[in-house]
C-alpha positions in Angstrom: -3.4 -27.0 -50.6 -0.1 -27.2 -48.9 1.4 -29.5 -51.4 5.3 -29.1 -51.0 6.4 -30.6 -54.2 9.9 -29.6 -53.5 10.5 -32.0 -50.8 11.4 -35.6 -51.7 9.2 -38.0 -50.0 10.8 -40.7 -47.9 10.2 -44.0 -49.5 10.4 -47.2 -47.5 11.5 -50.6 -48.8 9.3 -53.7 -48.5 11.7 -56.6 -48.3 9.3 -59.6 -49.2 10.4 -61.4 -52.1 7.2 -61.9 -53.5 5.4 -59.6 -51.3 2.6 -57.0 -51.9 5.2 -54.4 -53.1 8.6 -54.3 -54.5 11.3 -56.1 -52.4 14.5 -54.0 -52.0 17.6 -54.6 -54.2 20.2 -56.9 -52.8 23.2 -55.1 -51.3 26.4 -55.1 -53.3 28.7 -57.9 -52.6 31.5 -55.9 -51.2 30.4 -54.5 -47.9 32.7 -51.5 -48.1 30.6 -50.3 -51.0 27.3 -50.8 -49.0 27.4 -47.3 -47.5 28.6 -45.4 -50.5 26.5 -47.0 -53.5 22.8 -45.9 -53.7 20.4 -48.8 -53.7 16.9 -48.8 -55.4 14.0 -50.9 -55.0 12.5 -52.9 -58.0 10.3 -49.9 -58.7 13.2 -47.7 -58.9 12.8 -45.9 -55.8 16.0 -45.1 -53.5 16.1 -47.1 -50.5 16.5 -44.9 -47.4 20.1 -45.4 -45.8 20.8 -47.3 -42.9 20.3 -45.2 -39.7 17.2 -43.6 -41.4 14.4 -44.3 -38.7 11.6 -44.8 -41.3 14.0 -46.8 -43.6 15.0 -49.1 -40.6 11.6 -49.5 -39.5 10.6 -50.5 -43.2 13.3 -53.2 -43.4 12.3 -54.7 -40.1 8.8 -54.9 -41.0 9.6 -56.4 -44.5 11.5 -59.2 -42.7 8.4 -59.8 -40.4 6.2 -59.8 -43.2 7.9 -62.0 -45.7 6.3 -65.3 -44.7 2.8 -64.0 -44.8 3.8 -62.5 -48.3 5.1 -65.7 -49.7 1.9 -67.5 -48.5 -0.2 -64.8 -50.2 1.8 -65.2 -53.6 1.2 -68.9 -53.4 -2.6 -68.4 -53.1 -2.5 -65.6 -55.7 -0.8 -67.6 -58.4 -3.1 -70.6 -57.8 -5.9 -68.4 -58.4 -4.3 -66.9 -61.4 -3.9 -70.3 -63.1 -7.7 -70.9 -62.6 -8.4 -67.7 -64.7 -10.8 -68.5 -67.7 -9.0 -65.8 -69.9 -5.2 -65.1 -68.8 -4.9 -61.6 -67.3 -8.8 -61.2 -67.2 -9.0 -60.6 -63.2 -12.4 -58.8 -63.7 -13.9 -62.1 -64.5 -13.5 -63.1 -60.7 -16.7 -62.9 -58.6 -16.8 -59.3 -57.2 -16.5 -60.3 -53.5 -13.6 -62.8 -54.0 -11.7 -60.2 -56.2 -12.3 -57.6 -53.5 -10.9 -60.0 -50.8 -7.8 -60.9 -52.7 -7.0 -57.2 -53.7 -7.4 -56.2 -49.9 -4.7 -58.9 -49.4 -2.4 -56.9 -51.9 -1.1 -57.9 -55.4 2.4 -59.3 -55.8 4.8 -57.0 -57.5 5.2 -59.3 -60.6 1.4 -59.3 -61.2 0.3 -55.7 -60.4 0.7 -54.3 -63.8 -1.4 -57.1 -65.2 -4.0 -56.7 -62.4 -4.3 -52.9 -62.4 -4.8 -52.9 -66.2 -7.6 -55.5 -65.8 -9.5 -53.9 -63.0 -9.3 -50.6 -64.4 -10.6 -52.1 -67.7 -8.0 -50.1 -69.5 -8.0 -52.2 -72.7 -11.7 -51.7 -73.4 -11.2 -48.0 -72.7 -8.4 -47.8 -75.1 -10.3 -49.4 -77.9 -13.4 -47.2 -77.4 -11.5 -43.8 -77.5 -11.5 -42.4 -81.0 -7.8 -41.0 -80.6 -4.8 -43.0 -79.7 -2.3 -42.0 -77.2 0.2 -41.0 -80.0 -2.5 -38.7 -81.5 -3.4 -37.2 -78.0 0.4 -36.6 -77.4 1.0 -35.1 -81.1 -2.0 -32.7 -80.8 -1.1 -31.8 -77.3 2.0 -30.0 -78.6 -0.4 -27.9 -80.6 -3.2 -27.3 -78.5 -2.3 -27.3 -74.8 -2.0 -23.9 -73.5 1.6 -22.5 -73.0 0.8 -21.8 -69.4 -0.2 -25.6 -68.7 2.9 -26.8 -70.5 5.0 -24.4 -68.2 3.2 -25.8 -65.2 4.0 -29.3 -66.1 7.5 -28.5 -67.2 7.9 -26.8 -63.6 6.9 -29.9 -61.8 9.0 -32.4 -63.6 12.1 -32.1 -61.5 10.3 -32.0 -58.4 8.5 -35.4 -58.9 9.9 -38.1 -57.0 13.6 -37.0 -57.2 14.3 -40.1 -55.1 13.4 -42.3 -58.3 16.2 -43.0 -60.5 14.2 -42.6 -63.9 12.7 -39.2 -62.9 16.3 -37.8 -62.1 17.3 -38.2 -65.7 15.9 -36.4 -68.9 14.4 -39.5 -70.4 12.3 -40.5 -67.4 11.2 -36.8 -67.0 10.3 -37.0 -70.9 8.2 -40.0 -70.3 6.3 -38.0 -67.6 6.0 -34.9 -69.6 4.5 -37.0 -72.3 1.9 -38.7 -70.2 0.9 -35.4 -68.5 0.7 -33.5 -71.7 -1.5 -36.1 -73.4 -3.9 -36.3 -70.4 -4.0 -32.4 -70.6 -5.2 -32.8 -74.3 -7.6 -35.7 -73.5 -9.2 -34.0 -70.4 -9.5 -30.2 -71.3 -11.7 -29.5 -68.3 -8.6 -30.5 -66.2 -5.6 -29.9 -68.4 -3.1 -30.1 -65.6 -3.2 -29.8 -61.8 -0.4 -30.4 -59.2 -0.8 -33.6 -57.8 -1.5 -35.5 -61.0 2.2 -35.7 -61.7 2.9 -37.9 -58.6 0.1 -40.1 -59.6 1.3 -40.4 -63.2 4.7 -40.9 -62.1 3.8 -43.8 -59.8 1.7 -45.4 -62.7 5.0 -45.1 -64.9 7.2 -46.5 -62.2 4.7 -49.8 -61.8 3.5 -50.1 -65.5 6.9 -49.2 -67.2 5.2 -48.0 -70.4 4.1 -44.4 -71.4 1.0 -45.4 -73.1 -0.1 -47.8 -70.4 0.4 -45.2 -67.7 -1.6 -42.7 -69.9 -4.7 -45.0 -70.1 -4.5 -46.1 -66.5 -4.5 -42.6 -65.5 -7.4 -41.9 -67.7 -9.4 -44.8 -66.5 -8.6 -44.2 -62.7 -9.7 -40.8 -62.8 -13.1 -41.8 -64.5 -13.4 -44.9 -62.2 -12.8 -42.8 -59.1 -15.0 -40.0 -60.4 -12.6 -37.4 -59.1 -12.1 -35.3 -62.2 -13.5 -32.1 -60.1 -10.5 -32.5 -57.6 -8.4 -31.0 -60.6 -10.9 -28.4 -62.1 -11.0 -24.8 -61.3 -12.2 -24.3 -57.6 -11.5 -28.0 -56.7 -15.1 -28.1 -55.7 -15.2 -32.0 -55.2 -12.0 -31.8 -53.1 -13.3 -29.3 -50.9 -16.6 -31.1 -50.5 -14.7 -34.3 -49.6 -12.7 -32.8 -46.9 -16.0 -31.6 -45.4 -17.4 -35.1 -45.7 -14.3 -36.6 -44.2 -14.7 -34.3 -41.2 -18.3 -35.5 -40.6 -17.1 -39.1 -40.9 -14.3 -38.4 -38.6 -16.8 -37.1 -35.9 -18.6 -40.4 -36.2 -15.7 -42.8 -36.6 -12.8 -41.2 -34.7 -14.6 -38.7 -32.4 -11.6 -37.9 -30.1 -9.5 -36.7 -33.0 -12.2 -34.6 -34.3 -12.7 -32.8 -31.0 -8.9 -32.1 -30.9 -9.0 -30.8 -34.5 -11.9 -28.6 -33.5 -10.3 -27.4 -30.4 -7.2 -26.5 -32.2 -8.7 -24.7 -35.1 -7.5 -27.2 -37.7 -9.0 -27.5 -40.8 -8.9 -31.0 -42.7 -8.2 -29.2 -45.9 -4.7 -28.1 -44.5 -4.0 -31.8 -43.4 -5.7 -34.3 -45.8 -6.1 -32.5 -49.2 -2.7 -33.6 -50.3 -3.7 -37.2 -49.3 -6.8 -37.1 -51.7 -5.4 -35.0 -54.4 -2.4 -37.4 -55.0 -4.3 -40.6 -53.8 -1.8 -40.9 -51.0 1.1 -41.1 -53.6 3.1 -38.1 -52.0 2.2 -39.0 -48.4 2.5 -42.8 -47.6 5.5 -44.8 -48.2 5.5 -46.1 -51.7 5.1 -50.0 -50.4 2.0 -48.7 -48.5 0.6 -46.5 -51.3 0.6 -49.5 -53.7 -1.5 -51.6 -51.3 -3.9 -48.8 -51.2 -4.2 -48.6 -55.1 -4.6 -52.2 -55.3 -7.9 -51.8 -53.7 -8.7 -48.3 -54.6 -8.7 -49.0 -58.4 -11.5 -51.7 -57.8 -13.6 -50.5 -54.9 -13.5 -46.7 -55.8 -13.4 -43.5 -54.1 -14.5 -44.6 -50.7 -11.1 -46.1 -50.1 -9.7 -42.7 -49.9 -12.0 -42.0 -47.0 -11.4 -45.4 -45.3 -7.5 -45.1 -45.4 -7.7 -41.4 -44.2 -9.7 -42.5 -41.2 -7.3 -45.5 -40.8 -4.4 -43.2 -40.7 -6.2 -41.0 -37.9 -7.0 -44.1 -35.9 -3.6 -45.3 -35.8 -2.0 -41.9 -34.8 -4.6 -41.1 -32.3 -2.7 -41.4 -29.3 -0.1 -38.8 -31.0 -3.0 -36.5 -31.9 -4.4 -36.5 -28.4 -1.2 -35.2 -27.2 -1.5 -32.1 -29.3 -2.5 -28.8 -27.6 -2.3 -26.2 -30.4 -2.9 -25.7 -34.1 1.0 -25.5 -34.2 1.4 -29.0 -32.6 -1.0 -30.6 -34.8 0.6 -29.0 -38.2 4.1 -29.8 -37.1 3.4 -33.6 -36.9 0.8 -34.0 -39.6 3.1 -34.6 -42.5 4.9 -37.3 -40.5 1.9 -39.3 -39.8 1.3 -41.0 -43.1 5.1 -41.1 -43.9 5.7 -43.5 -41.0 2.9 -45.8 -42.2 5.3 -48.5 -43.3 3.2 -51.3 -41.7 1.1 -51.4 -44.8 -1.0 -54.5 -43.5 -1.8 -52.9 -40.2 -3.1 -49.7 -42.1 -5.3 -51.8 -44.3 -6.7 -53.6 -41.3 -7.4 -50.3 -39.4 -9.0 -48.9 -42.7 -11.5 -51.7 -43.2 -11.8 -53.9 -40.1 -11.2 -50.9 -38.1 -14.0 -48.7 -39.8 -17.1 -51.0 -39.8 -20.3 -49.8 -41.1 -19.1 -47.2 -43.6 -21.5 -48.1 -46.5 -21.1 -46.6 -49.9 -24.6 -45.3 -49.8 -24.1 -43.5 -46.5 -20.8 -42.2 -47.9 -22.6 -40.9 -50.9 -25.2 -39.2 -49.0 -22.5 -37.2 -46.9 -20.6 -36.5 -49.8 -23.6 -35.2 -51.8 -25.0 -33.0 -48.9 -21.2 -31.6 -48.5 -20.9 -30.9 -52.2 -24.5 -29.3 -52.4 -23.2 -26.9 -49.5 -20.0 -25.9 -51.3 -21.7 -25.3 -54.5 -24.3 -23.1 -52.8 -21.7 -21.2 -51.1 -19.7 -20.8 -54.1 -23.0 -19.5 -56.0 -23.6 -17.0 -53.2 -20.0 -15.8 -53.3 -20.2 -15.4 -57.0 -23.4 -13.6 -56.6 -21.9 -11.2 -53.9 -18.9 -10.8 -56.2 -21.0 -9.9 -59.2 -23.2 -7.5 -57.1 -19.9 -5.9 -55.8 -18.9 -5.1 -59.4 -22.1 -3.9 -60.5 -22.2 -1.4 -57.5 -18.7 -0.2 -58.2 -19.7 0.0 -62.1 -22.7 2.3 -60.9 -20.6 4.3 -58.7 -17.9 5.1 -61.2 -20.8 5.9 -63.6 -22.2 8.3 -61.2 -18.8 10.0 -60.7 -18.4 10.3 -64.3 -21.8 11.9 -64.6 -21.1 14.2 -61.8 -17.9 15.3 -63.4 -19.5 16.0 -66.9 -22.3 18.0 -65.0 -19.6 20.1 -63.2 -18.0 20.8 -66.6 -21.3 21.9 -68.2 -22.1 24.3 -65.2 -18.6 26.2 -65.8 -19.6 29.9 -66.8 -19.3 30.6 -70.5 -20.2 34.3 -71.0 -17.3 36.7 -71.8 -17.7 38.7 -68.5 -17.3 35.4 -66.4 -14.8 33.8 -68.7 -11.1 34.4 -68.0 -9.3 36.8 -70.5 -8.0 35.0 -73.6 -4.4 34.7 -74.0 -2.7 37.1 -76.5 -1.9 34.1 -78.9 -4.6 31.6 -79.9 -7.7 30.7 -78.0 -7.3 28.5 -74.8 -9.8 25.9 -74.2 -11.2 24.7 -70.9 -9.0 21.6 -71.3 -6.0 23.5 -71.8 -6.6 25.6 -68.9 -6.9 22.6 -66.5 -4.1 21.6 -64.3 -1.8 19.3 -66.4 -2.0 15.5 -65.3 0.9 13.2 -65.1 1.3 10.8 -67.8 -1.0 7.8 -67.9 -4.0 9.9 -66.2 
């Protein structure tokens, strides 16, 4: 899938005090310490140093966006006071809530809003097992291979986050992923879930909340088959994205076709991590604000939004190598989160859920049909090889029976004992 978990993702800061994501930490009072002391944003991600192009762009954008963020915070808190039940954001009329979430959720309220729109509390109460029970049973039931895969990815998950650099933070992530593996035996663990679980932990701060949010989000988005064997739905969604790209961003689609670029090699990481490993964290949080309410179609909208914003760069590409060399940088430079959201929603008109579902279902049917045909060919190949092996064995047995058995044709017996045909045969190396 091209997921390079060993490479730390640059995370940009969002400097609005109340903005849609965490503001950067204040610099130390002593300016001499500013360059030697690492700084973190409110979610625990290391701020890029001065001189880093992405970090500098992020800080500049945060300063520009701050007045807008403050205005949005005021309107958000006014709306919050009018909630019939504190924290129950899902009681707001659907269209009003959709518009509000597309504007972004202030950092201090994101935990409450995500928990509400994902309906985590009701899901937790319906579940026959508690988080503690899932975690305890995971230690006994989860396959050794799965546990080893989780362990291998812990140190490669957001190494630029202060909690995931230390044993205690890695233990929390291990617990969430292990409990999820027990809760969802069809999935168990798949690379990509580590980044999703880690970002949920960074925002929600508590293991149990992160676990239930992960369970609810996977169910709400309907993307379990992204992470099951064969990744059937992920492959189908890459084909569906290609069809939508031809309709909504045809010049980009033509470049990809001309250079032989498969979207699986460019965008699969975006979908399998819900952009957590690809976009700057401030932008990812804005995407998740609306993703958790509007569903999987947001993945398609944001992917097309990214391609629309980098279209001039893509049109300059002349080869497969040109595209692949730049592809990872495209989402990482999306520090202007508000502009990406505009490009993804206002810039992609007419993308109705029913139309997307049709394209997606058609792509899924093709992928499943191809998989069935491939499995059939594989089975036929195995059966043919088995028949050929049986035929060779039968021929060898027939040859043995046709060997001369009368005394005149048989070789003279050795002086000591009676040699058999097997003992007269050339010796074979051990293991044959």
